[in-house]
GUDO-127898 format. One record per residue (C-alpha): residue in three letters; x, y, z. Coordinates in steps of 0.1 Angstrom, whole numbers, padded with zeros to 4 digits, always signed. Layout:
! residues N
ALAXYZ...
***
This chain:
! residues 276
MET-0665+0401+0048ILE-0638+0416+0071GLU-0604+0429+0057PHE-0583+0426+0088ASP-0552+0447+0086ILE-0527+0460+0112PRO-0506+0487+0097ASP-0478+0484+0123TYR-0471+0448+0113LYS-0460+0461+0078ARG-0429+0475+0095ILE-0419+0444+0116ASN-0386+0428+0113GLU-0374+0393+0122GLU-0365+0401+0158LEU-0397+0420+0165TYR-0418+0392+0148GLU-0404+0366+0171LYS-0411+0387+0202GLU-0447+0395+0190LYS-0453+0359+0180ARG-0442+0345+0214LYS-0464+0370+0232LEU-0495+0361+0211LEU-0489+0323+0213ILE-0488+0326+0251GLU-0522+0343+0249LEU-0535+0317+0226LEU-0526+0290+0251LYS-0545+0309+0277LEU-0575+0310+0253GLN-0572+0273+0247ASN-0574+0264+0284TRP-0605+0286+0287ILE-0621+0269+0257ILE-0614+0235+0274LYS-0629+0246+0307SER-0658+0264+0292LYS-0665+0236+0268ARG-0665+0257+0236LYS-0661+0243+0201VAL-0639+0264+0178ALA-0633+0257+0141LEU-0605+0277+0124VAL-0608+0275+0085PHE-0578+0285+0064GLU-0585+0290+0027GLY-0564+0307-0001ARG-0546+0300-0033ASP-0517+0275-0035THR-0486+0289-0016ALA-0507+0314+0004GLY-0493+0300+0036LYS-0522+0281+0050THR-0503+0251+0062GLY-0474+0272+0076SER-0498+0295+0094ILE-0516+0266+0111SER-0482+0251+0121VAL-0473+0281+0140LEU-0506+0287+0156SER-0510+0251+0168LYS-0473+0245+0178TYR-0477+0250+0216LEU-0514+0241+0220ILE-0525+0211+0241PRO-0525+0182+0216ASP-0555+0163+0232HIS-0577+0193+0226CYS-0564+0205+0192LYS-0567+0188+0158LEU-0556+0195+0122VAL-0579+0185+0093ALA-0563+0184+0059LEU-0583+0160+0037GLY-0570+0148+0003LYS-0589+0140-0029PRO-0624+0129-0021THR-0639+0095-0030GLU-0668+0094-0053LYS-0691+0088-0023GLU-0675+0118-0003SER-0679+0140-0033LYS-0717+0133-0034LYS-0721+0136+0004TRP-0699+0167+0007PHE-0711+0182+0041LYS-0710+0148+0056ARG-0674+0144+0047TYR-0665+0174+0070GLU-0692+0170+0098LYS-0672+0141+0115HIS-0642+0165+0117LEU-0659+0194+0133PRO-0647+0203+0169LYS-0660+0184+0199THR-0665+0200+0233GLY-0634+0218+0245GLU-0617+0215+0212ILE-0600+0237+0185VAL-0599+0222+0150PHE-0578+0237+0122PHE-0589+0231+0087ASP-0562+0233+0061ARG-0587+0239+0033SER-0622+0229+0041TRP-0657+0223+0027TYR-0651+0256+0007THR-0628+0236-0016ARG-0659+0230-0036ALA-0665+0268-0041LEU-0629+0274-0051VAL-0605+0247-0064GLU-0632+0222-0075ALA-0652+0248-0093THR-0622+0264-0109MET-0607+0231-0121GLY-0640+0214-0130TYR-0636+0187-0104CYS-0673+0191-0094THR-0704+0194-0116LYS-0724+0225-0120ARG-0752+0210-0100GLN-0729+0201-0071TYR-0715+0237-0071THR-0749+0252-0071TYR-0762+0228-0043PHE-0731+0238-0022MET-0736+0275-0027LYS-0772+0273-0018ASN-0768+0250+0013VAL-0735+0260+0029ILE-0749+0287+0051PRO-0779+0266+0064TRP-0754+0238+0071GLU-0730+0261+0090GLN-0759+0277+0109LYS-0770+0242+0120GLN-0735+0237+0133ILE-0735+0271+0151GLU-0768+0261+0168ASP-0750+0230+0181GLY-0722+0253+0195VAL-0696+0255+0168GLU-0678+0288+0164PHE-0664+0294+0129PHE-0635+0316+0120LYS-0631+0316+0082PHE-0597+0330+0072TYR-0588+0337+0036LEU-0551+0343+0030SER-0549+0368+0001ILE-0518+0370-0022GLU-0510+0388-0054LYS-0503+0369-0086ASN-0467+0378-0087THR-0463+0365-0051GLN-0478+0332-0060GLN-0456+0328-0092ARG-0425+0337-0072ARG-0433+0311-0044ILE-0441+0284-0069ASP-0409+0290-0089LYS-0389+0288-0056ARG-0405+0255-0046ALA-0399+0240-0080THR-0362+0248-0078SER-0357+0240-0041PRO-0338+0207-0034LEU-0359+0205-0002VAL-0395+0213-0011TYR-0396+0206-0049TRP-0419+0176-0041LYS-0447+0200-0029ILE-0451+0212-0065SER-0475+0194-0088GLU-0488+0199-0123ASN-0519+0211-0108ASP-0502+0241-0091PHE-0492+0255-0125LYS-0527+0249-0139MET-0541+0268-0110LEU-0518+0297-0117ASP-0530+0297-0154LYS-0565+0299-0140TRP-0559+0329-0118ASP-0588+0349-0132ALA-0613+0321-0130PHE-0603+0314-0094THR-0608+0351-0086LEU-0644+0350-0100TYR-0653+0320-0078LYS-0635+0336-0048GLU-0656+0368-0052GLN-0688+0347-0055MET-0678+0329-0023PHE-0672+0361-0004LYS-0705+0376-0017ARG-0727+0347-0010THR-0712+0329+0020SER-0701+0357+0043TYR-0727+0365+0070GLU-0727+0380+0105GLU-0722+0349+0125ALA-0695+0336+0102PRO-0679+0363+0080TRP-0649+0358+0058ILE-0617+0373+0073VAL-0594+0383+0046LEU-0557+0386+0056ASN-0529+0401+0035ALA-0505+0371+0031ASN-0480+0385+0007ASN-0459+0385+0038LYS-0465+0353+0057LYS-0453+0365+0090VAL-0478+0394+0089ALA-0506+0370+0081ILE-0497+0348+0110LEU-0497+0377+0135SER-0529+0391+0121ALA-0547+0357+0124LEU-0535+0354+0160ARG-0547+0389+0168PHE-0581+0384+0152ILE-0587+0352+0172LEU-0576+0366+0205ASN-0596+0398+0200SER-0627+0377+0196PHE-0628+0363+0231ASP-0628+0375+0267TYR-0607+0349+0285PRO-0592+0349+0320ASP-0559+0368+0325LYS-0561+0383+0291ASN-0531+0405+0284LEU-0534+0416+0249SER-0517+0449+0245LYS-0518+0468+0213PRO-0490+0463+0187LYS-0461+0486+0194ILE-0454+0513+0168TRP-0421+0503+0152PRO-0403+0532+0137GLU-0394+0531+0100GLY-0359+0547+0108LEU-0347+0516+0127ASN-0317+0501+0108ASN-0320+0466+0121TYR-0340+0448+0094LYS-0326+0418+0076VAL-0336+0396+0046LYS-0322+0365+0030ILE-0321+0363-0008ASN-0309+0331-0025LYS-0293+0321+0009VAL-0274+0355+0010LEU-0281+0375+0042PHE-0285+0412+0040GLU-0284+0429+0074ASN-0286+0464+0090LEU-0312+0475+0065SER-0335+0505+0068TYR-0372+0498+0066GLN-0373+0512+0031GLN-0345+0490+0020TYR-0361+0460+0036LYS-0394+0468+0020THR-0378+0470-0015LEU-0358+0437-0011ARG-0386+0417+0008VAL-0403+0407-0025PHE-0372+0388-0035ALA-0368+0371-0001ASP-0364+0333+0005ASP-0396+0320+0021
***
């Protein structure tokens, strides 16, 4: 397991975030062109608790990629047959030659949500945990390169985001009874998550844990990790700039009220109350 953290990103403000994001997305497009030409197969897995920012992160990363060579996979509730043939359900969605595939949740749903909520049997869970590495290794032998990101958030962050969604006139529909049940089962989910890290992280496909309490930091960190992993033509990936804490140009919006010209310390204090 890799805990990937870039300390300088903790001091980033909105303006600097947009500049850094643009620079990294340009590099990602370069990488995609090289993946197409070199006939690579790249699978980007995004796992995490509800509201961790999986969908939003994928939306940002994929926004400017060439659509014909990029795909999003976000499967819903499995049929009874799919539940029994779990790996087959995902095999048909794995990347083809020259393709990047984003998984908004993945086969690891069985190790996390399904196990926590009792949606799979103990036998199905045990079978999955025993066979997932051999299954992935078989795909790796066929040329698939896995990046398994886990977006990590604290319990109070999840509670705050769920509460905001529930009261938002625009995104209230994203909330389901299941979201609140998952919040109540925080500790059980944590146990299954730790088992997943312990038993399914290995050299060829480790889990990459990103701090997602700040979604923007998680997005930039994911981009950095992916770009750092390849040597592609015309690569121009400079190190993140050191942004000073004394800069008074931070801003944050709380309940639609914009607070501007904040110091980093003020921004850091208020950020936990910010609108997502």
